[in-house]
N, C-alpha and C positions, 0 to 999 in steps of 0.2 A: 568039433570040440578037441581040444587037447587032453592029454591026461592030466596036466598041472592046473587046468582052469577050475576055479573054486565052483562048488555046488552051494547055492543060496537057498535056505529053507525058508518057507512062507512065514511071515510074522503072525504072531497068535495074539489074541486079545486076552489080558488077564481077567480072572474072575471079577465080579463086581466087589466081592468082599475081600480082595487081595489089598494089603497095605499099600499105600502110595510109596513111590520110590522117586526121591529128588534127582534132579538132573545132577550129575556127579560134578564135585568141584574140588579144588584143591586149597587147602588151608595153611596159612602161615600165622603162628601163634606166638607173639613178643611176649617174654616174661621178664618182670622185674621183681625186686624183692618184695616190695610190699609198704603199706602205709596204714595207718589208723584210720578210721573214719571221722574221727575229731580228735581234739586233744583233751577232752574231759576225762576223769578219772576211769569211768568204765569202758569207754572206747579205748584207752590206752592199756588197760588190763587185759582186755580181750586180745589186743593186738601182740602185746608182749608175752601174754601166756602162750598164744599159738606159736610165736617166734622162738621162744626160750624153752619150749617143749619139744622142739626138733631135734632128734638125736644126732642128726649130722651136724647142728649148731653146737649143740651141749651134749657131749657123749657120756656124761657121769651116769652112773646106775640111777634109774629112776626112783629106786628105794631110798637112795640118798638125795638126789637132786630135788625132786617134786615137793616133798615137805618143806625144803628149803625155800624154794620158788613160790609155793602157794601161800606159806604162812609168813615169810619175811619180804623176799623180794618183791612180791606183787601186791604187797600192802603199802609200800613205800616207793617203788620206782615210778609207777604211774604218774605221782605228782611232779617229781623232777623232770620225766621225759615229756610229760604233758607241757611243762612250762616251756621247756626247749622247742617243742613243736610250735606253740603259741607265738614264739617269738619269729618264727619265720613262716607261719601259716599264710596261704593265699586266701584272705578275707574275700575278695571279690568273687571268687569261684566256690569258696567255702570247701577247700580242699589242701592237701599238702602240695608243696611244690614238686615232689616226686610224680603225684598223680597228674598235675597240670602238664608237666614236661612228656611224661609217657604218652599221654593222649596226643600231644602235638607231635611227637615222634611217629606214633602210629598213623596218624593222618596222613604225614609227609611221606611215610613209607608206602602207605597204601595208593597214594598218587603215583608214586615213582614206579611201584610193581605195575600198576595199571597201564602206564605207558609202555613198559616192556613187554608185558605178558597180556595185555588185553584185560577183558574182565573175568579171566578163568580163575584168578586167585582171590581169595577172601583173606584179608588181613585184619586181625584183632590184637588185643592185649590182655594180659591178665597179671595177677600178682601172686607170689607164693605165698604170703601171709596177708590176710585182709581180702579187700574187694577191688574188683572183681576176681574171683577165686578161679583158679585153674580149672576146677570141676565144672563150674558154671560155663565157663566160655567154651571148653571143650564140647559140652553137652549143645552149646548153642551152634557150634561148627558142624556138629554130626547132624543136628535137626535141619541145618541149611543144606546138608548133601554133601559135606566134605568127606570124601572117601580116602583121602590121603591129607596128613597134617604134618608140616614141618615146624618143629618145636625149637624156638629160639630164645635161650636165656640170654638176657643183655649183659653177660659178663665177659669182657675181653679174656682175662685169664680165668683158667679153670680153678675151682676149689671145690671140695667136697661139701662145704658149708655154704656154697651159692649154687654153681651150675648142677652139682649132682643131685642136691635135695629138691631142685626144680624138677629136673628130669624124673625122680623119684616119683614126685607127687603126679606128673602129667601120666606116667605109665600106670600108676594106681587108678587114674581116673580112667583110663580106657579099659581097665579091668571090668568096669560097670557097665560097659557097653555090649548090647547083643550082637552088633555088627561093628566089629573093631575096624577104624580107619588104619591104613597102612601109615606107619609112623617113622619118622627120622628126626634125629636132634642134630645140632652143629657142632662143629670143633670149635675150640677157642681160638680167638682171632688177634690174640695179642702181638703177633710177629708179622702180621700183614702189612704190606708196604703202603697200602691206602690208608689203613688205620694209623700207621705211624706218621705218615705225611699229614694227616688231619689234626693229629696231636701236635705236631711240630708247627702247623700254621697257626693254631691258636696260641702257643707259646710266642711265636715271633709277632702276632698282632698284639699281644698283651705287653710285650716288650716295647714295641714301638709307641704305645700309648702312656707308658710309665713315666712318670716325671724324672725318676732317676732310675738308671738301669739296675736291676738286681744283681747283686754279687753271686747269688746261688740260686738255682731252681731246686726246690725239694719236690720230688715226686712221692706223695704220700699215698699209700695203699692202705686198704682196710686190712688189719691185723688178724691173725688166727694163732692159736697156740703153737709154740715151736715143736710140740710133740706131733702134731699132724704132718709136718715136713719129715720128721723122721719116721713116720709109718708110710710115706710114699706119696703124699700129696704133692703135686708139682708146682702149687701156686707161687711159693717163694721164688722158683727158679724162673717162673715165667715173668713175674713182677720185675725180677733183676733184668732180664732179656728186654723187656719193654723199655727200661730206662736206657740200657745200653744203646739199643737201635734208635731211640729218640736222640740221644747224645750224638751218635754218628750221623743221624740226618741233619741235625743243627750244626754240625762241624764244630762241637765244643771239645773242650779239655775236659779231664776226669774231674777236675776241682770246680767246674762250673755246674755240676748236677750231682744230686744224691737221692738215695733210695731209703725211705723210712716208712714205718708202718703205724697206724693209729687205731683208736677204738678198743684199747685193751680192756677186757673183763675178766673179773676173777683173780685168784691168787698166783696160778701158775706162770711160768715164763711164756711169753709170746715172742713173735718174730720182732727183731731189733735191727736197727735202733728205733725207739720210740719217737714218734713226730713231735709230741709235746716237749719232750725232754731235749730232743736234738735241735729244734729252733732256739731253745734258751741257751744251749750251750754255744750255738753259733753267734748269738747276740754277745754273749759275754767274752768270745774270742775276737771280737770285732768286726764280725760280717753283719752290719747295720741294715742291709736292704737285700730282702729277700723275696722270692716269689714262691708260691705253692699250688701245684696242681694235683689232680686226683685221678690218674690214669685208669684206676681200677673200676670207676663208676662212670655208667652210660649217661647219667642224669643227675643233675644236683640233688641234693636230699638233705636230712639231718646231718648226716656225717659230713657233708661239706659245708653247707650254709650256715650250721650252728657250731659243730665241732671245729672245723678249720677255720672259718671266718670269724669265730669269736672265741672260743676256748685256746685255740693253738695260736692265734694271733696275739691274743693277751698274754699268754706264756712269753712270747717272742719280746713283746714291748716291754713287759715286766723286767725282762733280763737286760734291756737296754737297747733293743731293737728299734729302729726308726722308720723304716718304710717296708710294710708288708702288703705284697701284692697276691691277691688271689686269683687264679686263672680258672674260669668256670669249666665245668665239665662239657664234653661236646654237644650235649643236649639235642635240640633239633636243627643244629646248623647243617648247612647244605654239604659240607664235606662229610660229616657224620652219617647223614642220611644216604649219600652215595655209598659209603662203607657197608652200612647195613643192607642196602638194595643188592650191592655185590655179592655179598655173602649169601643172601637170599637165592638170587638168580643162579649162582654157581651149584648151590644144593638143589635146585629144582631142575636142572638139567635132565636128569633120567626121568622127570615126571610130566614135562611139558610136552 
């Protein structure tokens, strides 16, 4: 026996009253924004109340904001938001399109990850607001034996109001665990070549199918207050870079693609130009055929299916626009699932 040969201690049997220890697993938790359980008043009020009470989303002083939210906004907005959800609701599954698509993405990613890594990785999804909550799914994964969890907010570009608040809630949930799993979050993937290529392929396919080739592609990103940019949030810059890389991948001129921002809320200035105004300006200046895509969204939702494909389309047509093409999000397309799976595999390298 050499000096370097290890010494193995005999195995011992745990006492009968010892808590059972699950076989160790690795977990991957995909997280999206969220969805109401239904479009009725109380379902909408619960969802909007949770969403609009998040200090990462609305950072006004609670002493000022909460009375306004509880007494005015949440007495009226659930009706208008409920009507918007009703117009796009997946009646067959009795859920929002975001829920349907996120489930499909998770199943496809689970299948792809299993091909790459066998049965060692448990893949689940959760919602920052609504159900299934981050807390409930973290508990499910811990109960299943996950001693390591990769948390994956499904936002290509980082923003405090999206990626950061999801990470916040994930780590708050870990605080409740007696035996905390090792945790890791992912970096934003807005400038990955495979992501840009998947976006470009979706644009090229849409242009091939269009009856009239669009004059301009509008890349409409969810907006945030301009103040967030000035405080150091990188979201605006990452959106601009996504558009630039997409333009370069498509081989287009600057005049063929623009960056805009949608979903303005409240009185202060948000990132500009505003999509709803910009498409009207385009129509008035003679650009009658446009396409709109939403590179900040990993799945079609109320902001794309209702806001872009209804409200923003109406603004364009009312101003004289003739042909409006909405390009769906990447959703559960093969290219998108490959991107998400690549990100996961790269982040699991030190764990597998």
